[in-house]
matplotlib code that plots the C-alpha trace (Angstrom):
import matplotlib.pyplot as plt

x = [-8.0, -8.8, -5.0, -5.4, -5.7, -4.3, -6.1, -4.1, -6.5, -5.4, -8.3, -9.4, -9.1, -5.1, -6.8, -4.4, -1.7, -2.9, -1.9, 0.6, -2.3, -4.4, -3.5, -2.3, -2.9, -1.5, -0.3, 1.4, 4.0, 7.0, 8.7, 12.4, 13.3, 9.9, 6.1, 4.6, 2.2, 5.5, 6.0, 2.3, 3.2, 6.0, 4.2, 1.6, 4.3, 6.6, 3.8, 3.3, 0.3, -0.2, -3.3, -3.9, -7.1, -5.8, -9.0, -8.5, -10.8, -12.0, -9.8, -7.3, -7.2, -5.6, -2.4, -2.2, -3.0, -0.1, 2.3, 1.8, -0.2, -1.5, 1.4, 2.9, 6.2, 6.1, 4.4, 1.3, -2.4, -3.3, -7.1, -8.6, -11.7, -13.2, -13.9, -16.8, -16.7, -14.2, -17.0, -14.1, -11.4, -13.9, -15.6, -13.3, -14.3, -17.6, -16.2, -13.7, -16.1, -16.5, -13.0, -12.5, -14.9, -15.1, -11.4, -9.1, -7.6, -4.4, -5.2, -3.1, -3.1, -1.4, 0.4, 1.7, 5.3, 7.0, 10.2, 11.7, 14.1, 11.8, 9.0, 8.5, 8.3, 5.7, 3.8, 3.6, 2.9, -0.4, -1.3, -1.4, -4.1, -7.1, -10.0, -10.1, -7.9, -4.3, -3.6, -0.5, -0.1, 2.6, 3.3, 3.3, 3.7, 0.4, -2.2, -5.3, -4.6, -5.5, -7.0, -6.1, -5.7, -5.7, -4.0, -5.4, -3.4, -2.1, -1.3, -4.7, -6.1, -9.5, -10.5, -10.1, -11.4, -11.0, -9.3, -10.1, -9.6, -8.1, -6.3, -6.3, -2.7, 0.2, -0.6, -1.9, -3.3, -1.6, -2.8, -2.4, -5.2, -5.3, -9.0, -10.5, -13.2, -16.0, -14.5, -17.2, -20.0, -19.1, -19.1, -22.2, -23.7, -21.4, -23.2, -21.8, -19.7, -20.6, -18.6, -20.2, -17.8, -17.4, -14.7, -12.1, -12.4, -15.8, -14.9, -11.9, -14.0, -16.4, -13.7, -12.2, -15.7, -15.6, -12.1, -11.3, -8.5, -4.8, -3.3, 0.7, 2.7, 5.4, 8.6, 11.7, 12.8, 10.4, 9.3, 5.7, 5.3, 2.0, 2.8, -0.2, 1.0, 4.2, 6.0, 5.5, 6.0, 9.3, 10.7, 9.5, 11.4, 14.8, 14.3, 14.2, 17.2, 19.2, 18.9, 19.4, 22.7, 23.8, 23.0, 23.3, 20.0, 16.6, 13.6, 10.2, 11.6, 9.1, 11.2, 13.5, 10.9, 9.5, 12.7, 13.7, 9.9, 10.5, 7.6, 10.2, 13.4, 17.0, 16.5, 13.4, 15.3, 18.0, 15.5, 13.9, 17.4, 18.2, 15.2, 16.2, 20.2, 20.7, 19.7, 20.9, 17.2, 18.2, 21.9, 20.8, 18.9, 21.2, 23.8, 21.1, 21.0, 24.9, 25.4, 23.1, 25.0, 23.4]
y = [2.1, -0.7, -0.8, 0.9, -0.8, -0.8, -0.8, -1.4, -0.4, -2.2, -2.2, -0.4, -1.2, 0.2, 1.4, 3.8, 1.2, -1.0, -3.3, -4.2, -4.3, -6.5, -9.9, -8.5, -5.9, -2.6, -3.0, -6.3, -4.7, -4.2, -0.8, -2.0, -4.7, -5.6, -5.7, -2.1, -3.0, -3.8, 0.0, 0.9, -2.1, -0.9, 2.5, 0.5, -1.4, 1.6, 3.1, 0.0, -1.3, -5.1, -5.9, -5.2, -5.3, -5.4, -4.6, -5.9, -7.2, -10.3, -11.7, -10.4, -11.7, -15.3, -13.3, -11.3, -13.7, -15.8, -12.9, -12.0, -15.1, -14.5, -11.8, -14.0, -14.0, -10.3, -11.2, -9.2, -10.2, -9.6, -10.1, -9.8, -7.9, -7.8, -5.0, -5.7, -2.5, 0.9, 3.3, 5.7, 5.7, 6.6, 3.0, 1.5, 2.3, 0.6, -2.5, -2.6, -1.7, -5.0, -5.6, -2.6, -3.2, 0.4, 0.7, 3.7, 3.1, 4.4, 3.8, 3.8, 3.5, 0.6, 2.6, 4.9, 5.6, 7.5, 8.3, 10.6, 10.7, 11.5, 9.3, 6.7, 9.7, 11.3, 7.9, 7.4, 10.9, 10.6, 7.1, 8.2, 10.7, 9.0, 11.8, 13.2, 12.0, 13.7, 13.6, 14.6, 17.8, 17.5, 20.5, 19.1, 20.8, 19.7, 19.7, 19.6, 16.0, 15.3, 16.5, 19.8, 21.7, 25.2, 27.2, 30.3, 33.0, 31.3, 27.9, 26.5, 24.1, 25.3, 23.4, 20.6, 19.9, 16.9, 17.9, 21.1, 22.8, 26.4, 24.7, 27.0, 25.8, 23.7, 21.1, 17.9, 15.5, 12.3, 8.5, 8.2, 8.7, 8.2, 8.6, 7.7, 4.6, 7.1, 6.8, 4.1, 5.7, 8.8, 7.2, 6.3, 9.4, 10.5, 11.1, 10.3, 12.9, 14.1, 11.3, 8.4, 8.0, 8.3, 11.1, 10.4, 14.5, 14.2, 12.7, 14.3, 17.4, 16.7, 16.4, 19.7, 21.2, 20.2, 21.3, 17.7, 17.1, 17.7, 18.6, 17.8, 19.7, 17.1, 19.6, 19.3, 16.0, 13.8, 12.1, 10.9, 9.0, 7.6, 5.1, 5.2, 6.3, 4.3, 7.4, 7.7, 4.0, 4.0, 7.3, 5.7, 2.4, 5.1, 6.8, 3.1, 2.1, 5.5, 5.4, 1.9, 1.6, 4.8, 4.5, 0.6, 0.3, -1.1, 0.7, -0.1, -3.6, -5.4, -8.0, -5.0, -3.5, -6.6, -7.5, -3.6, -3.7, -6.9, -8.7, -11.5, -13.0, -12.9, -16.5, -15.8, -12.4, -14.9, -17.6, -14.7, -14.1, -17.4, -17.6, -15.1, -15.0, -15.3, -11.5, -8.0, -8.1, -11.8, -10.9, -7.7, -9.5, -12.0, -9.3, -7.5, -10.7, -11.4, -8.4, -9.2, -11.2, -14.7]
z = [25.7, 22.7, 20.4, 17.1, 14.7, 11.0, 7.3, 3.8, 1.2, -1.8, -3.6, -6.9, -10.7, -11.7, -14.7, -15.1, -15.7, -17.8, -19.3, -16.6, -13.8, -16.4, -14.4, -11.0, -8.3, -8.7, -4.9, -5.8, -8.5, -7.8, -6.4, -6.9, -4.6, -2.9, -3.8, -3.3, -0.6, 1.9, 1.6, 3.4, 5.6, 7.0, 7.8, 10.2, 11.6, 12.3, 13.8, 16.6, 14.9, 14.8, 13.6, 10.4, 7.8, 3.8, 1.8, -1.9, -5.0, -4.7, -8.0, -6.0, -2.7, -3.3, -4.4, -1.3, 1.2, -0.7, -0.4, 3.0, 4.6, 8.2, 9.4, 11.9, 10.0, 11.0, 14.3, 13.1, 12.6, 9.3, 8.0, 4.8, 3.4, 0.1, -1.3, -3.7, -6.2, -5.7, -4.1, -2.8, 0.1, 3.0, 1.5, 3.5, 6.9, 6.4, 5.2, 8.1, 10.4, 12.3, 12.0, 13.8, 16.4, 18.1, 17.6, 16.3, 13.3, 11.3, 7.2, 4.2, 0.6, -1.0, -3.2, -1.3, -0.2, 2.9, 3.5, 6.1, 9.4, 12.2, 10.6, 13.4, 15.9, 14.0, 13.2, 17.0, 17.9, 15.8, 16.9, 20.6, 20.1, 21.2, 19.9, 16.2, 13.9, 12.2, 8.3, 7.0, 4.3, 2.0, -0.7, -4.1, -7.5, -8.7, -6.1, -8.4, -8.4, -4.6, -1.8, -1.0, 2.4, 3.0, 6.4, 7.4, 8.6, 12.0, 9.9, 11.4, 8.7, 7.5, 4.4, 2.7, -0.8, -3.5, -6.6, -7.4, -10.0, -8.5, -5.2, -2.3, -1.3, -3.0, 0.3, -0.4, 2.2, 1.8, 1.9, 5.6, 7.9, 11.9, 13.2, 16.1, 16.9, 15.4, 12.1, 10.7, 12.2, 10.2, 7.1, 7.3, 6.9, 3.9, 0.9, -2.4, -4.6, -8.3, -9.2, -7.2, -4.6, -0.8, -0.7, 2.2, 2.3, 3.0, 5.7, 6.9, 6.8, 9.6, 11.6, 10.6, 11.2, 14.6, 15.3, 15.7, 12.5, 13.3, 10.1, 10.5, 7.8, 6.5, 6.0, 3.4, 5.0, 4.2, 0.9, 0.0, -3.1, -4.9, -7.7, -9.8, -13.3, -15.1, -14.5, -10.8, -10.2, -11.8, -9.6, -6.6, -7.7, -8.8, -5.4, -3.3, -5.2, -4.9, -1.2, -0.7, -2.7, -1.3, 2.6, 2.5, 4.5, 3.4, 2.9, 3.6, 4.9, 7.2, 8.5, 10.0, 11.6, 13.1, 14.5, 16.2, 17.6, 19.5, 17.5, 16.2, 17.3, 15.6, 14.5, 12.8, 11.1, 10.0, 8.6, 6.5, 5.5, 4.0, 1.6, 0.0, 0.2, -3.6, -3.9, -1.9, 0.2, 1.8, 2.3, 3.9, 6.9, 7.2, 7.9, 10.5, 12.3, 12.1, 14.2, 17.2, 19.6, 20.2]

ax = plt.figure().add_subplot(projection="3d")
ax.plot(x, y, z, "-o")
ax.set_aspect("equal")
plt.show()
């Protein structure tokens, strides 16, 4: 079986965050001490995925390339794909079809932040599923803003609806999708919705109708934050700052994950730390490297 590949969808107009996104991609804004895209990137890395495509607007392509490079400093292989126009989340599977080349995929939205004990195991379990897909349901107070999943009396997912006026549950589908190698093929048959977009819920519903979609509920021990509004962007930054200050551990740190995965060496970790040694992020990497015997 071919290795699962990753997709970070970092396109869109960022219009809800104007004027701060008028000159920069939303996914390059800071969430406390790291660029926003570090957090979804770290999710794919935790899942063990090394080949990743970043999909973004043509005008922001160079900004992402300047920040992330080819990914080799984290043991990754990064590919960049242009999104000519934002036509819905499922469009990503069409844009990335050549990149995937028959591989299963894990797609994460570039403005999503995940955190929780045991999250890595949850990701690895989802990644091991060869047929069908896995997505995650998360309880929210405002489900009408999201794709909503409803369950039957046995707890089995039965229906997914995009931004319903009258949600049938409080469980939103998070911006993280593990799908098999049929995702791009299925996406070609999706009809645009009333708002003219290829909805991810339409693609997921196709899997669900064939009983090939596992909707894993994320319990109280997990945090899922999106950063699409001024308030949620500030909340995410404060969330990360509070956790890091309290525990002394980084959230969404690609260098740390790459080192733990065995993709970079201690010397690589130390060099990355010295590049930022005047701040707490760099000092954290240096401490990690120094804790490891030569």
